[in-house]
N, C-alpha and C positions, 0 to 999 in steps of 0.2 A: 775464881778466875772466870772472866766474862768473855765469851767468844766473839761478841759483836759490839760495835760502838753503840748500837741501838739499845742493847741490854744495859750497858754502862750508863747511857743517857737516861734510860728509864729509872734506874736505881737512884741516880742523882736527883732526878725530878721528884721522885717520891719522897726522898729525904728532905729536899728543900720545901716541898709542899707541906709536909708534916710539920716542919719547923715554923713555916709561915702561919699555918693554921693554928698552931699552939699559941703563937704570939697574938694572933687576932682574937683568939678565945679569951685571953687574959684582959684584953682591952674592951671587949664587947661581951660581957657575961650573958646578956639576954639572948645572944645567938649561939650560946655554947652547944646546945643540943644539935643545932644544924651543923655547926663546925665539926663536932665529933663524928657525926654521921658521914659528912663529906670526906673526912680524912681517911676513912677506911677504904682502901683500894680493893676492888674486886679482882680475883685471879683471872677473870675473863676480860680484863681491861684491854681496850684497843690503844692504850697510851703509846706503846712503841711505834705505832703507825700514825701518830698525830700529824706528821709532816707530809703524809701521802697527798700528792696532788697540789701541794701549796705552791709549786712552781709552774703551774699550768693555768692559763687564763680561761677558765671554763667553770661551769657549775656554780657552786657557792662562792668561790673566789671571785669570779667575774661579776656575779650578782652583787656582792658586797661593794665593789668599787664602782660599778655602774650606777647603783642607787645613789651614790654621793653626787652624781651628775644628772639626776632626774630621770634615769632610765632603769633597766633591769637586765638580768642575764637573758631574758626571753628574746631580746632583739637579735641576739647572735644566732638564733635558730633560722632566721631568714637571711640569705646572702645579700639581700638588697640593703642591708645596713651599711654596706660599703658606699652606697650612694646617699642614704638618708641620715645616717648617724655616725659617719666616719670620725668626725671631730670629737663626738662624745666618747666613742670607744677609745680613741687615741688618748684623751685626757685620763680616762680610767686606767688604761694600760700604763701611762706615765706615772700616775700615783702609785700603782701597784709595784712598778719597777723601782721607784725611789724607796718605797717602804721595804723592799727586799734587797736593797743595796746595789741595784743595777743602775747604770748610767749610759748604756750603749744598746744599740739595736742593729739588727741585720735582717735582710730578706734572705731566707734560707732555702736553697734550691738544689736540684739533683741533676748535675750534668751527666751526659751519657758516657759510657765506657770508663766508669770509675771503679768497677768491681776488681778487688784484689790489688789495686795500685794506689788509690787515693785514700788517705786517712780520713775516715768518716764518710767518704763517698759523697760529700755535699760541697756546695759552694756558698760563699758569703762575703760581703764587704761590711765590716763593722764600723758604724758611725756613732759618735757621741750624741746623746739626746740633749745637747746644749749648744749654746753659741755665746760669743762675747759681744756685749753691747759696744758698738764702735765709739759712742760718745762718752760713756762712763767706764768702759772696760770691765763692767760687772758681768758676771756669769748669769745667763738666762736659760731657761728651758727652751728647747726647740724640737718639738715633736707634735705634729698635728695629723689630721686625717689623711692629708696628701702623703706625708711621710710613711704612714702606716700601710696604705692600701696598694701602693705601687712604688717601683724603683727602676733604676736603669744602671747598667754596668757594662763593662767592656766584655764582649763575648767573642773576641777574635781568636783566643787561644783554646777555646773549647772545641771538641770534635763536632763537626757539622755534616760530614759526609757529602759535601757538595751542595748543601742547602743554601749557602750564600757565599759571596766572594769575600776575600780577605779584607777589602776596603769597606765592606758593609759590617762594621764591627759591633754595632749596638746589640745588647742583650736586654730584654725588657722583662720586668718582674711584676707579677700581680699576685696579691694575697690569695691563698687557697683557704676559703672559709670552712672547708670540710674538716680541716685539721687544726687543732687549737694552737694558739701562740703559747710559747713556753719560755722559761727563763733558766739559764745555767750560768753560774758565776756572776759576772757583772753585765751579762748580755741578754737581751730579749731576742728570741728567734721567731721570725714570722714565716711560717711555711708558705712557699710561693711557687707559682708556675714560671717557667723561664722560656721565652719565645723570641723569635727574630722580629725585625721591624715589620715583616709581612705576616706575622702570626704563625710561622712554622715552628713546630715543637723542637726545642733544642735540649729538652730534658726528658727524664723518665716519667715525670708525674703527669704532664699534660695529656698524653694518650690514655692514661688510666682514668683521668677525670672524664674524658670523652667517652670511654667505654662504659663508665658508670651511667652516663646519660643515656647511652644506647640500651643498656640492660634495663634501666627503669622504664624508658619509653615503651619498649616492646614487651617487657614483662607485664606492665599494666594492661596493655592491650589483650594479652593472652588471659590474664586473670579475669578480666571483664567477661571474656567469652566463657570462662569456666564458672562464672557466677559470683565473682567478687570484684566490685567496683570500688577502688580505693581513692578515687577522686584526685585531689591534689597531692596526696602522699606519694612516696617513692618506693620502688623496689630497689633494695640495696644489696651490695655484696659485703659480707662480713668474713674476716679471715683471722686465723691464729697462726703465728709463725714460730715454730720451734727452732731454736738456734743451737747448733753444735759447734764446738771449737776445742782446740788444744791449749793447754798451759804448759810451758816448758821453762826450765831454769834460764833466767835472763843472761847469766854469765856464759852459759853454753851457747845460747842463741847468738851472742856476739862472736862466737867462734865458727859461725856458719854464714858465709856471705850469701849463699843461696836462700837461706831462710830470711835473712834481713832484706834482700832486694827482690826476691821472686816469690817468697811466701811458702816455698816447698823445697824439699831436699832433692836435688838433681842427682846426687850420689848418696851412698850410705849402705854399708853391709848390715844385714839384719842382725839385731841383737840375738843372743842365745834364747831369750825369752821374748815373746810377742804377746799374742792374745790366745795362745793355745788353750789356756785353762779358763778363759772367760772370767778371770778373777777380778777384773776392774769393773765389770758391768754392774751398775747400781750398788757398788760396794760402799761400805761406810766411808764418808769423807774423813780423811786422816787429819788429826790434830797435830801431827808431827811435821807437816809441811804447810806452806802458806796458801794452798789452793782454796781451802774452805773459807778462810778469812777474806780472801780476795773475792770469792763469789758472794759472800755476805755483804761486802761493801758495794759490789756492783748492784745488788738488789736494792740496797738503801738509796743509792743515787737514783736508780730508776724509779723507785717509789715516789721520791720527791717530784719527779717529772710526770707522775701519774701513769707510769708504765707498770702494769700489774704482773711482774714476773712472779708467778705463783710456784712454779716447780723448778727445782734444781737437782741434778744427780750426776753421778759418774756415767760415762758412756762405755762402749765396748773396748776401745783401744786404750792402752796405757796413756795416762795424762789427758784423756779426752773427757769433756764435760758437756752438759746441756742445760739450757734454760728454756722454759715454756711459759708464755703469758696466758692470761685470759683473752678470749677473742674480742674483736671490735671491728669498727668500720674500716674498710680496706685502706683508704688513704692514711688514716691515722695510724693504723698498724704498720704500714710501710715506713712512715716517718719515724715511729717509735723504734722499729727494728734497726734502722740506720743509726739511731742514737745509742741503742743497746750495743751494737758492734763497736762504736767509738768508745763508749764507756768501758767495755770489756778490755780494749787495748790499753786505755789510759790507766785504769785502776790496776791492771795486772803489773804494770811497770812499777807502781808504788809498793808492790809486794815482792819485788825481786823476780818477777815472772815475765814471760813474753807470751802474748796470745797469738795463736795461729788460726786464722779464719778461712784459709784456703781449703778447697775441697779435698785435696789429697796431699797433705804435707809430708807424709811418710809412706814408703813402699811397704806392701805386704801386711799392713794393719788397716783397721777400719778408717774410712774417710768420713768427712763431715758433710751433713746435709742441712737443709732448712725446710722441714715439711710444711707445706702451705695448705692449711685446713680451710677450705673454701665452702661457704654456704650462701644462700640467698634468702631474703626475707623482705617483708614490707617494713618500712621504717618504724612502724609501731609494734613490730615483734612477731608477726605471723610468718612462721618458717615454711618456705616452699618445699623444702626437702624432708620435712617431718610428715609422714603419710597421714596420720590421724588428724594432725592440726590443720593441714591445708585442705583436706577433704571436708572437715567440719566447717572451716571458715568459708569455703566456697559453696557448701551444701551439695557438692558434686562428688560422688563416690569414685569417679575416674580421674579427678584432678591431678593427683600425685602421679598416676601412671602416664598421663599426658606430658607432664613436666619432665619426668624421667625419660620418656621417649625422645623429647627434644634434646636433652643433654647427651644421651647415648649416641644419637645421630651426629651431634656436634663433635664428640670425641672420635668417632669413626671417620668422619669426613675431614676433620682438621687436626688429626694426630700429628701431622707434620709441623703445624704451628706450635703445638704443645711441646714437641721435641726442640724446635727452634728456641722457644722461650727459656729452656734450661741448658742451652749450649754454651756454658761458660768454659773457659780454658781448663779449669780444674776438674770439671765434670767429665772430661775426656778420660780421665784415669779412674773415675769413681763408678760410672754407670755400668751395671752388669756385674760388678763385684759383689761380695757377700753383704755389703752394707747398703746397697742401692738397687733399685729395679733395673732391668736391662732397658736398652733404648728401643723397646717395642711398646707402642702406646695402646695398651688394652685397658679395660676397666674391670675391676673385681666388684661384684655385687653381693656375693654370698649366696648360699643355696636357697635360703628363705626368700630373699628378694628376687632372685632369679626365677624361682617357682611362681611367685606372685605375678611378675610381669609376663612370664610365659603363659600363665593361665589367662591373663588379660589379652595378650596378643592373639591367642588361639580362640578367643571368643567363649571361653569356658566360665567366665565369671568376673565380677568387679568387686568382690567382697573386700572387707577391711583387711589391710596388711597387719598381721600380728606376728612379730618375730618370735620364734620358738625359744624356749628355755629348757634347761634340764637341771636336775638336782644332783650335786656331788655329795656322796656320803663316804667319808674317810674311814668309817668303821670304828671310830673312837668316840667316847662320850664327852671328851673335853672339847671337841670341835663338832658342833651340830651340823647336820646337812645344810648346804647352802646352794643358792640358785646362781647359775651362770648362763651366758648365752649358749644357744645350741650349736653355734658355729664359731670357729676360732678366727683370729685375725689373719690377714694375708699381707705380709710385709714385702712380698715379691712383686706386687702389682704397682705400677706407677700411679694409678688413679683409682684407689679403692673407695667404695661407699662405706661410710662409717656411722651411719645413723644420723640423719639431719645435716650431713656434710659429706663432701668428698675431700680426700687427703691427697694432694699432689706430692708424692713422696720423692720425686726425682730432682727436686729443686736443689741447687748448690748452696753451700753454707755462706759463701762470700757475696751472693747475689743481692742486688736491689731487686725485690720481687715485683716491681711495677709492671714489667713486661709480662711476667707470668700471669698476673691477674688481669692485665689488659687483654691478653689472649683468651683466658677463660670467660671473661665477661662478653667479649665480642663474638666468639663462636656460639655462645648460648643465646645472646641477643639476636643473632641472625636467625637461629632456629625458632625462637619465640616469634620473630617477625614473620617467618615463612608460615608457621602454624596459624598466626592471626590472619594473615592474608588469605590463606586457604579457607578458613572459616568464614571470613568476610565474603568470599566468593561462593559460599554455599556448601562447603565440604563438612560432613559430619565429623565432629571432633574425635569420636571414638574410632571411626574408620581410619581417620588420619593417623592417630597414634598407633593403631595396630599395624597399619601398612609401614609406618616408619620403623617400628620395632622389628618387624620381619626383615626389612631391608638392611638394617644395621646390626642385627643380632650378633654377627660374627665378632664384634669388638669386645663382647663380654667373655671373660675367661676367669674362672675361679680356682685354677690349679696353681702348680709350682712354676713360676716364670723363670726360675733359675735352671730348670732342666733343659739341656741342649736340644733334646728331642722335641720338647714343647715349644721352644723358641723357633725351631724349624717349622713346626705345625702352624704356629701363629703367623710366621712369615708366608707360608704357603696359602694361608687364608686371605692374604692381601692386606693385613693390618699394617699400619705405618711402622716401618723399621728403618731408622737412619743411624747407623753406628757412628758415623763421623760428625763431630760437632760443626766442622767447617761446612759440610754438605747440608747439615740441618739449617744453619744460618742462611744458606743460599735459597731456602724455600720461602723466605720472607717476600721475595719478589716474583714468586710463581704467580701466574695470572689470576688463578682462583683466589689467591690470598690478597693480592692487590685489590681485586674487585670486592672482596669481603670488607676490607678495612675502609675502602672508599664508600661503599654502600651504607655502612654503619656510621660513617662520618667520624672515624677514629684516627685514621692516618691517610694522608694523600699518597698518590703514587710516588711523588718526590720524597716524601717522608719515609716511605718503605725503602726506597733505594738508598737513601742516606743512612738509615739505620743498619741496613745490611753491610754497607761499606764500613761503617764505624765498628760494627761487631767483628768483621773480618780483620780490620786493622788492629783492633784490641787483641784479638787472638795472636796476630803476628807480632805485635809489640811485646806480649807476654813471653812468647817463645824466644824472641830476640834477647830479652833480659836473661832468661834461663840459660840460653846457649853461651852468652858472654860470661855469665857467672861460672859456667862449667869450664870455659877456657881459662879464666883467672885461677880457679881452684886447682886445675891440673898444673898450670905453670908455676903458681906461687906456693902451692902446698904439696900436691901429690908427687910431682916429679922430684922436688927437693927431698921429700921424705924417702922416696925410693932410692935416690942416690945416696942419702945418708945411711940407709940400711944396707945398701948393697944387694938388695933383693927386690924382685917385683918386675912387672912387664914394662920396663922403661921404653923400649922401642915402640911398643904399641901406644903408649901414652903420648909420646912425641908425635907420632903419626896422627893421633886423634885430634891434636890441636889444629893441624893443617886441614883435616876433614871438616871440623867445625867452622873454621874461618871461611873456607870455600863455600859451605852451605849458607852461611850468613850473608855472604856477598851475593850469592845467587838470589836470595830472597829480596835483598835490597834492590836488585835489578829487575824485579818482576814488573810486568806491565799494568797490573791491576791489583786491587786489594784482595780480590778472590784468589787470583793466582798466587800471590804472596802467602795467603793463608794456607792454600793447599801445599805449597812447598814447606811451610812452617810445620804443618802437621806431620809430614814425612820426616823432617829433621827431628821433631820431638818424639814421635812414637816409633821410629825405626832407628835412625842414626844415633840419637842421644841415648837410647836404651842399650844399644850395643856398646857404646863407649862407657856407659855406666857400669856395665859388667866388667870392663877392664879396670875401672877405678876401684870397684868393690873387691876385685881380686887383689889389687895392690894393698888395700886396707887389711885384707885377711892375713897377709904375710909380713907387713911392716910392724916392727915392735911398737907397742903402745906409746912408749916414751918418745918416739920419733914421729908419731902421727899427730899433726897439728890441728886437724879439724875435729870438732866435737862429734862423737860417735852416737849411734842410735841408743846405745846403753846409757850414755851420759845425758841424752835429751829426753828419753821417754820414761824414766822411772824416778819421779819425785820422791816417792816413799823410800827408795833405796839410796837416795843421795841427799839426805837431810843432815846438815851439820849439827853437832851437839856442842854444848859448852858456850863460852862467851862469844865465840865467833858466829853463833847462830843469829843472823840478822833478822830472822822472822819472829823471834820470841815476843817482841813488843806487840805484835798483832793479836796476841791471845791474852794480854794482860789488861 
């Protein structure tokens, strides 16, 4: 029995290859020795991964097709190919597309306010790569450099936050050369930026690209002062995005209007079992339900797209899972993560499952995050956050300390922007719970790193940073003593240092992480610029770093951020703490932040204002959907069930409907997006929670046969709800 289609494919390929080679050997006896040797497959063969990256126009794939047109894959390394070789690349892409069975292309972009509501979170208009000859009516190919590098579409219905009037409907698309073209199905996807006629960013990607430019410009300046001149090369931001999600039975999903329309359960009595025993965390993937086969197929689809999903495992909550990829350049990783989320949703449906990507789909169990592992390096691989590597590359023993001083000061000064960047509607329920850090933006460095930087800032030395290790001896001869880090992980910090990277742990699972990385790049670029400016003006780099560390040291905290007493201590220190996502969003237009984005040429004042309005409207729209779902569920399901049972809080339920409708009307009458979002937050986190308690009390007393909504018990335990016998529709996935 083969668990994956890749395994089955590999077996068939080996059988076919052996037969073909046997036939060849009989025809060409003089090559028998070679054939016999070639037919022996090594157990370490990479054959199952032969399709990896075949659907991405980069590397060997691009090189093969470009050579047919007198060029090579090297031309793609320089973005100027869009001006000098666009027709050549278009011809190569067309050949590749036709060979792979594709006949359609689209410019693939990322409109704002798509998180949690738009399938795939992207926009596209798909066009055939052909036309009909008007004279002969014959089909001809129609795809040239102009088609490839830019496009135009109707931008009138996308959120713009006041950036343009309704009659200014044009949306203009330009290829993003930092992220490779890829193919899925019959369609070529061209990653693109999406802007207005006047160049205002209407998407998530354009600000990220601008922030990359700022980070590179000022990172190069600082590196040069530290002793490393990288010339025309760039300083880049690399990320790795872990993706958590739930898989629930699709038939039960269809019995929950709130899950279908809002992505989370707005009511639901806790099941007798939750995660009390931590039994689900990293448990063996069960062969008794379709989750494992689903995850295997997701990985296979992603591999073809060059998305290296390396890790898969069960997460803490029942029916919760996680994928983690190898890291890569930030724009590529963001694009790939959006496709990962889309593939998760689509493949799960083929396995009788529904994927939930919202941050808190269920009450009182673990929510889902998307840890954003962020690092910076030169584009030829010198890592700025690896102490020994950057010190060696610069020949400067304090280089790493200087870079860390800049980052620590950025976190302390702009923690409000970091909080804004993760202010998704779903994160309102997740932050500060047991699965996510609180909304207090400190950074964890660990005792060794803290000691090293403390020594530096106090002028006691600039020696090499050498993290301590210790030996664990279990006292048995079967397991030899082994080495571990001297300090443990800290998962309560929103921004811990993890050795050559920082992990932004508070990011929400449904997010497009462009804004997260735009903020990280921009706040660090500003500090790199300030350091470079000060050194240009004659400031000693060591004195500058020491003064900066002393000024911003309070943001470093290595303890338990879950402890209420510690949270109060951090608040008293003056570290950024914004519990409300709505208020965090409002920080985007604070004067210091507008000045920052304008100075770094990442966002204009108008773009900051528009994004704030869009994010507030997105929050309000999310709550509006949730509240209307709750009204329908009370009227169409809960009240009829209570009446049929003759038991339950009927009067309170009937009153709740009026309360909800009045609150929705008040929100719709608000004078501004900010005011509407503030009212929405009260409705969601106060009124709806009180009404939920009433609904859950009804569920507790109504007999199960009269309760028409899927319960937490039916949604959260795949292992306990697996059919047996011929009605088991999942059997085929394991054969």
